[in-house]
Structure formats: C-alpha cells, structure tokens
C-alpha positions in Angstrom: -5.7 6.4 26.0 -4.2 6.6 22.5 -0.6 7.7 22.3 2.6 7.5 20.3 5.4 5.4 21.8 8.8 6.9 22.4 11.8 5.0 20.8 12.9 3.6 24.1 9.4 2.2 24.7 9.0 0.3 21.4 10.5 -3.0 22.7 7.5 -3.1 25.1 5.2 -4.3 22.3 7.2 -7.3 21.1 5.1 -9.7 23.2 1.9 -8.3 21.7 3.5 -8.6 18.2 4.5 -12.2 18.7 1.1 -13.0 20.2 -0.7 -11.7 17.1 1.8 -12.8 14.4 2.8 -16.3 15.4 3.6 -17.2 11.8 6.5 -14.8 11.7 9.9 -16.4 12.2 12.1 -15.5 15.1 14.7 -14.3 12.6 12.3 -11.9 11.0 10.9 -10.6 14.3 14.5 -10.0 15.5 15.3 -8.1 12.3 12.2 -6.0 12.5 12.7 -5.0 16.2 16.5 -4.7 16.0 16.8 -2.8 12.7 13.5 -1.4 11.4 11.2 -0.4 14.2 13.2 2.7 15.2 12.3 4.3 11.8 8.6 3.7 12.3 5.9 5.2 14.6 4.0 2.9 16.9 0.6 4.1 18.1 -0.9 2.3 21.1 -4.1 2.3 23.1 -3.7 1.8 26.8 -6.1 0.7 29.5 -5.1 1.2 33.1 -1.5 1.7 32.1 -1.4 -1.5 30.0 -0.9 -1.6 26.2 -3.9 -3.4 24.8 -3.7 -2.5 21.1 -1.1 -1.2 18.7 -0.4 -0.3 15.0 2.9 0.4 13.3 3.1 3.3 10.9 5.9 2.8 8.3 6.9 5.9 6.2 7.2 5.3 2.5 8.0 7.3 -0.6 5.5 6.8 -3.3 5.2 8.1 -6.8 1.6 9.3 -7.5 1.1 10.4 -11.1 4.5 11.9 -11.8 5.3 13.3 -8.4 6.9 11.8 -5.3 5.0 12.1 -2.1 5.1 10.6 1.4 2.6 7.9 2.4 2.2 5.7 5.3 2.0 1.9 5.4 -0.2 0.7 8.3 1.4 -2.5 9.6 1.0 -5.1 12.4 -2.4 -4.1 13.6 -2.6 -6.0 16.9 -4.8 -6.4 20.0 -4.5 -8.8 22.9 -7.2 -11.4 22.5 -9.1 -10.6 25.7 -9.5 -6.9 24.6 -10.7 -7.6 21.0 -14.1 -6.3 19.8 -14.1 -3.5 22.4 -13.3 -0.6 20.1 -9.6 -0.1 21.0 -8.3 -0.5 17.4 -11.1 1.8 16.2 -9.9 4.6 18.5 -6.3 4.2 17.2 -7.5 4.3 13.5 -9.6 7.4 14.2 -6.6 9.2 15.8 -4.1 8.1 13.1 -6.3 8.9 10.1 -7.2 12.3 11.5 -3.5 13.1 12.0 -2.8 12.0 8.4 -5.4 14.5 7.2 -3.8 17.3 9.1 -0.5 16.3 7.6 -2.0 16.5 4.1 -1.3 12.9 3.3 -2.7 11.6 0.0 -3.7 8.1 1.1 -2.7 5.3 3.4 -2.6 1.6 2.8 -2.4 -1.8 4.5 -2.3 -5.5 3.6 -4.9 -7.5 5.5 -3.9 -10.9 6.8 -7.3 -12.4 6.3 -10.8 -11.7 4.7 -12.1 -11.2 8.3 -9.6 -8.5 9.0 -10.4 -6.9 5.6 -14.0 -6.5 6.7 -12.8 -4.7 9.9 -10.7 -2.3 7.8 -13.7 -1.6 5.5 -15.4 0.0 8.5 -12.6 2.5 8.7 -12.9 3.4 5.0 -10.4 1.0 3.4 -11.1 -0.9 0.2 -9.1 -3.3 -2.0 -7.1 -1.5 -4.7 -4.7 -4.3 -5.9 -4.8 -8.0 -6.5 -1.9 -10.5 -6.1 -1.5 -13.0 -8.9 -0.9 -16.6 -8.0 2.2 -18.5 -9.1 1.8 -20.9 -12.0 2.7 -24.6 -11.5 6.4 -25.5 -11.8 5.9 -27.6 -15.0 4.5 -24.5 -16.8 7.3 -22.1 -15.8 9.3 -21.1 -18.8 13.1 -20.5 -18.7 14.8 -17.7 -20.6 16.6 -18.2 -23.8 20.4 -18.3 -24.0 20.4 -14.5 -24.8 19.0 -13.8 -21.3 21.0 -14.4 -18.2 19.2 -15.2 -15.0 21.1 -14.8 -11.7 20.9 -13.7 -8.1 21.3 -10.0 -7.5 24.2 -8.6 -5.6 24.8 -5.3 -3.8 26.7 -4.0 -6.8 23.6 -4.4 -9.0 21.2 -2.3 -6.9 21.8 1.1 -8.6 21.1 -0.3 -12.1 18.2 -2.3 -10.7 16.6 0.7 -9.2 16.9 2.6 -12.5 15.2 -0.2 -14.4 12.5 -0.7 -11.8 11.6 3.0 -11.6 11.3 3.3 -15.3 9.0 0.3 -15.3 6.8 1.8 -12.7 6.6 5.1 -14.5 5.6 3.3 -17.7 3.0 0.9 -16.3 1.6 2.3 -13.1 0.2 5.5 -11.7 0.6 4.7 -8.0 3.7 2.8 -6.8 6.4 2.9 -4.2 9.6 4.8 -5.3 11.9 2.1 -6.5 15.0 3.9 -5.4 18.3 2.5 -4.0 17.1 2.5 -0.4 14.1 0.3 -1.5 16.3 -2.4 -2.9 18.8 -2.2 -0.1 16.0 -2.9 2.4 14.7 -5.7 0.1 18.1 -7.3 -0.1 18.3 -7.3 3.7 14.8 -8.7 4.0 15.3 -11.6 1.6 18.5 -12.6 3.4 16.5 -12.8 6.6 13.4 -14.5 5.1 15.2 -17.2 3.0 14.6 -15.5 -0.3 16.4 -13.8 -3.1 16.2 -11.1 -5.7 16.6 -12.7 -9.2 17.7 -10.6 -12.1 17.2 -11.0 -15.9 20.0 -9.5 -17.9 20.2 -9.2 -21.7 23.3 -7.6 -23.4 24.6 -6.5 -19.9 21.3 -4.6 -19.3 18.8 -5.5 -16.5 15.5 -6.3 -18.2 13.6 -7.8 -15.3 13.6 -9.0 -11.7 11.8 -11.2 -9.2 11.8 -10.9 -5.5 11.2 -14.2 -3.7 10.4 -14.6 -0.1 9.9 -18.0 1.4 9.3 -19.6 -2.0 6.6 -17.1 -3.0 6.9 -14.2 -5.4 6.6 -10.9 -3.6 7.3 -8.8 -6.7 7.9 -9.6 -10.4 8.7 -6.8 -13.0 9.7 -7.9 -16.5 10.4 -5.9 -19.6 7.6 -6.2 -22.2 9.8 -8.5 -24.3 10.0 -11.0 -21.4 6.3 -11.3 -20.5 6.1 -14.9 -21.7 8.6 -15.7 -18.9 6.2 -14.5 -16.1 5.7 -17.0 -13.3 2.4 -15.3 -12.3 -0.9 -16.7 -13.5 -4.1 -15.0 -14.4 -5.6 -16.2 -11.1 -5.9 -13.2 -8.8 -6.9 -12.7 -5.2 -7.4 -9.3 -3.3 -4.2 -8.2 -1.7 -3.7 -4.5 -0.8 -6.3 -2.1 0.6 -6.0 1.7 0.6 -7.9 4.7 1.9 -8.0 8.2 0.5 -7.1 10.8 3.0 -6.9 14.1 1.0 -9.2 13.6 -2.0 -8.3 16.9 -3.7 -4.6 16.3 -3.4 -4.9 12.8 -4.8 -6.9 14.0 -7.9 -4.4 16.8 -8.5 -1.4 14.5 -8.3 -3.1 12.1 -10.7 -3.7 15.1 -13.1 -7.4 14.3 -13.2 -9.3 16.4 -15.6 -13.1 16.5 -16.0 -14.8 19.6 -17.3 -18.3 18.6 -16.4 -19.6 19.9 -13.0 -20.9 17.1 -10.8 -22.3 16.7 -7.3 -21.2 13.8 -5.2 -22.2 12.7 -1.7 -19.3 10.9 0.2 -19.7 8.9 3.3 -16.5 8.8 5.4 -16.8 7.1 8.8 -13.8 9.0 10.3 -13.0 12.3 8.5 -15.8 14.8 8.7 -13.9 16.9 6.1 -14.6 14.2 3.5 -18.1 13.5 4.7 -21.0 15.2 3.0 -22.0 16.7 -0.3 -19.4 18.2 -2.7 -19.4 20.0 -6.0 -16.6 18.8 -8.3 -15.4 20.8 -11.2 -12.2 21.7 -13.1 -11.0 25.2 -12.7 -7.8 27.0 -13.6 -5.9 23.9 -14.4 -6.8 21.6 -11.5 -9.8 19.9 -10.0 -11.9 21.6 -7.3 -13.9 19.8 -4.7 -16.1 22.3 -2.8 -18.3 21.2 0.1 -21.9 22.2 -0.2 -25.0 21.9 1.8 -26.6 18.4 2.0 -29.0 17.8 -0.8 -31.1 14.7 -1.8 -30.4 14.9 -5.5 -26.8 14.2 -6.3 -25.0 12.7 -9.3 -23.2 10.1 -7.2 -23.6 8.7 -3.7 -20.5 6.7 -2.6 -18.5 5.6 0.4 -14.9 6.8 0.8 -13.8 3.2 0.2 -15.8 3.0 -3.1 -14.2 6.3 -4.2 -10.8 5.0 -3.3 -11.2 1.8 -5.4 -12.5 3.8 -8.3 -9.8 6.5 -8.3 -7.1 3.8 -8.2 -8.6 1.9 -11.0 -9.7 -1.3 -9.1 -13.5 -1.2 -9.2 -15.5 1.3 -11.2 -18.3 3.5 -10.0 -20.7 3.3 -13.0 -20.7 6.6 -15.1 -18.1 8.2 -12.8 -15.2 9.7 -14.8 -12.2 7.4 -15.0 -9.1 8.6 -13.1 -6.8 5.5 -13.4 -6.9 2.4 -15.6 -7.0 -1.1 -14.0 -3.7 -2.2 -12.3 -2.5 1.3 -11.8 -1.8 0.6 -8.2 1.3 -1.4 -7.6 2.6 -1.7 -4.1 4.0 -5.0 -2.8 5.0 -4.5 0.8 6.5 -6.4 3.7 8.0 -3.9 6.2 
C-alpha cells in the first residue's frame, strides 16, 4: 500500500535511509532527520504493515523562464534489499507523478546516485538534463588578482549574495532554483554540517562570484563573466541531474515557447496517460497549444517523455524539433 507518512511517523524510516545511504555521515543524517525532514513529504510502500520502500519529496522554488513556480526534488529513493526488483518503487513513482499532474506541477527532478539507478529512473520517464563539470587539478587552479578578495561567506553576506546569484541565474539560465535568502541560509547550515564552506569573490565591495564546497568538491560555482578564467571547473563533464516533464503545456508556456508552424507529435509516457498519445501542437492567441488527437501513424515526431524533457531543457536535441532552450539552460545543484 502506497501512502504518505504523518510527521510523527517520519523517524520510522531512518533505518531504511541508513541502510541505503551508508556513505552519508552521521552528522548529515542527524541534520536531515532533526531539521529538514519535517518540511518534506515522505511517501512509502508497505507490505503486511512493514515499510519496504520510500521516497522523500522536497518542495523547491524554481524560476522557469521569468516566473517562479513550485517544483519537487525527489530524494532518497530507497528499498530494503530483500524487496528490490519487485515493483514497490514503481508503485510509489506512479502514485507520486500522478499526484504531481493533478497539482499542475511543471516538472520534477532527481539526482541519481549511480548509472544503474539512472536506468531505473528512465523507465519512469526521467532523462538527464544537466552535467556536472569536474574540478581541475590543483596546480592549474588560478588565484584572483589583488583587486579581487576571496573569503568565506558569513551570515551577514547572504542578502547580497542572493541578489548576485539570482541576477546570474536570470542572465545565464532558463531553469534554476530560486537563489533567495532561504536558499543560502540552508546552504550555510549544510556546509557547516558537511565540512564545507561558501567562498565569496568580492571586487570593490561588490560580490562578483561564489563557490559552494562540500567535502572538498564543488557543489556550485557561479562567477561574473569577468572572472571566468578563475573557474576551478574543467571542460570534462558527466551526467548529473535528471528531470521529467509533468505538465507539458505549462512548461512550454512558462518558457515563452513560440512556434507558429503546426506540428503533430506522438509522446510515449509510461505513467501519465494525459501525456501519452498523439498531439497537435500550434501557437494560438499568444501561447502554445497542445491538443490531444486520435492516434495516427503519420506524425512529425515520435518521442518519449524523457526525450522531450531533454530537448525542451536544452540538453539533447530532437532533430528538426524547434528549439526551446539553449544548452546549459538547466542549472540545479541540489543536496537536500
């Protein structure tokens, strides 16, 4: 049985969490269960009264196009080892994604812990939409000139930091988490728990960049265009974040997609029947329309919901399909 845990039940799944995420430190697990889990939803699947699988749903504020909207980060997908490959997680994903559609969610996302898990999530309609760039070797890391101060961020810096970060997101990305004050307050808490720091770059008393380090790795680096030579990220990339469209029409409208040519598209969605089938897509009265039509053999495009997600977010193009976002438009680095 799939159900939502009440707040007073959430501690029940700590054993399952620790069983599946042994690499997490005790300090981090304590922080998550003591301070963060109350804000999140936890959906479980039970067999004979025992919790066998769980996923955590973390609410996030994202800016899509020019508008803020609510999205959900799917975190800590877990199943006891003896119950794996029996369909319990699939039942949770079906329930959760169906609820997201009813809530008019735009998309959802997750960060797979391994290539094997990524293949599982593809079965539910997820596809990669963002790469993580690897850090360059220490001997190649450039230091700023004397005109740029580099120092550790403090609580008093967070308002100015959030203003810089949001402006950078608006200028360089179409889909990103809202870099508001709460975002950086939580990040500051997190780096203190995870042996990290937020490093600032300041020029003429103005913040011009930042790096968030966790356990010696860069979680997030945002630098002003004048400081790009100081980046510690290489050109070597590896797939990082996966996403899945929930409400296709709403996504295209938020991204101000305009395409005046009428097209027919067949979409295969393994969970949402509302997204599954043939559609006529056109632009009418200032916004895109996507109308479901009867199945037909001859369509302009035949794609999966994952392929459509990757294309719309600019990660992997569908040949000849109109561009919605340029490459690297999706920028979400997440932890909890």
